[in-house]
C-alpha positions in Angstrom: -14.5 17.1 21.2 -14.9 14.3 18.8 -12.0 11.6 17.6 -11.0 12.2 14.0 -9.8 8.8 13.0 -7.9 10.1 9.6 -6.0 12.8 11.7 -5.2 10.1 14.4 -3.8 7.0 12.3 -2.6 8.6 9.7 -1.9 7.0 6.3 -1.7 3.7 8.1 -5.1 2.5 7.2 -4.5 3.6 3.6 -1.1 1.8 3.7 -3.2 -1.8 4.6 -5.5 -1.5 2.0 -2.7 -0.6 -0.6 -0.3 -3.7 0.8 -3.3 -5.7 0.6 -4.1 -5.2 -2.7 -0.5 -5.5 -3.6 -0.3 -8.5 -2.0 -2.6 -10.1 -4.2 -1.0 -8.9 -7.4 2.1 -10.4 -6.3 0.0 -13.7 -5.5 -1.3 -13.6 -8.5 2.0 -13.4 -10.4 3.3 -16.4 -8.4 0.8 -18.4 -9.3 0.6 -17.8 -12.6 4.9 -18.4 -12.7 4.5 -21.2 -15.4 1.4 -20.0 -17.1 3.2 -19.3 -20.5 3.0 -15.6 -21.7 1.8 -14.2 -18.3 3.4 -10.7 -17.7 3.9 -9.9 -14.3 2.3 -7.3 -12.9 3.1 -4.7 -9.7 2.7 -1.1 -8.7 5.0 1.3 -7.6 3.9 2.3 -3.9 5.5 5.5 -4.1 3.4 7.3 -6.8 0.2 5.8 -5.5 1.1 7.5 -2.0 1.9 10.4 -4.2 -1.4 10.2 -5.7 -3.3 11.4 -2.2 -1.2 14.7 -2.1 -2.9 15.7 -5.4 -6.5 14.9 -4.0 -8.5 17.7 -3.4 -9.9 17.6 0.2 -13.2 16.8 0.6 -15.3 18.4 3.7 -13.2 19.9 6.4 -9.5 20.3 5.4 -6.8 18.9 8.4 -4.0 22.0 8.9 -1.1 20.9 8.6 2.5 21.8 10.3 4.6 20.5 7.5 5.0 20.2 4.0 5.4 16.4 4.4 2.3 16.2 5.9 -0.7 14.0 4.0 -4.0 14.5 3.6 -6.6 12.2 4.3 -8.7 10.2 1.6 -8.3 6.9 -0.2 -7.0 6.0 -3.8 -7.9 3.6 -5.7 -5.3 1.6 -7.9 -6.4 1.8 -11.5 -5.4 -0.1 -14.4 -2.6 2.6 -15.6 -1.1 2.3 -12.4 -0.1 -1.4 -12.5 3.2 -1.7 -14.3 5.0 -4.5 -15.8 7.8 -5.8 -14.4 11.1 -6.4 -16.4 12.4 -9.7 -16.3 16.1 -9.9 -15.6 16.5 -13.2 -17.6 13.5 -13.5 -19.9 12.0 -17.0 -20.7 11.3 -18.6 -23.9 7.6 -18.7 -23.4 7.0 -15.0 -23.0 6.5 -15.3 -19.2 8.0 -12.5 -17.3 7.2 -14.0 -13.7 11.0 -14.8 -12.0 9.9 -16.3 -8.8 12.5 -15.6 -6.7 11.9 -12.0 -7.3 8.1 -12.3 -7.3 8.8 -13.8 -3.4 11.3 -11.5 -2.4 8.7 -8.9 -3.2 5.9 -10.4 -1.4 8.0 -10.7 1.9 9.1 -7.2 1.6 5.4 -6.4 1.2 4.4 -8.4 4.3 7.0 -6.7 6.5 5.7 -3.7 5.4 1.9 -4.5 6.1 3.1 -5.8 9.3 4.5 -2.5 10.5 1.6 -0.8 9.8 -0.6 -3.0 11.4 1.7 -2.4 14.4 0.9 1.5 14.2 -2.7 1.2 14.2 -2.4 -0.9 17.0 -0.3 1.3 19.0 -2.8 4.5 17.6 -5.6 2.4 19.0 -3.8 1.7 22.2 -3.1 5.5 22.9 -6.5 6.4 22.0 -7.8 3.9 24.5 -5.7 5.1 26.9 -6.7 8.4 26.4 -10.7 8.1 26.6 -10.1 5.8 29.8 -8.4 9.0 31.2 -5.1 7.4 32.4 
């Protein structure tokens, strides 16, 4: 029986990709904190994963036993997924980056990335154990 990585690994590979993309966006916001007129961007992680539910299945479909199970597949973040962040305290030069908020979001994103990475590491460890027959 072949190992289906999409089924075995769940949403974590997709979560790692999207967390990496979000880290790039947040780092860009932080880098442009002093740029006049720069508008901070971000995307809603939940809405990106809701797109996964709406995607048509490709090839063999996965049997689900619960309505909360998600189908496999990749979702591309498009420009309409990127939202502008509303500043709590707007600056005179039109820049909407608030460094303390961007740093906090970056740290939350980093922790979520690490969590998905640990789940993936655990999944691969379990597959390795199964392949060894232990």
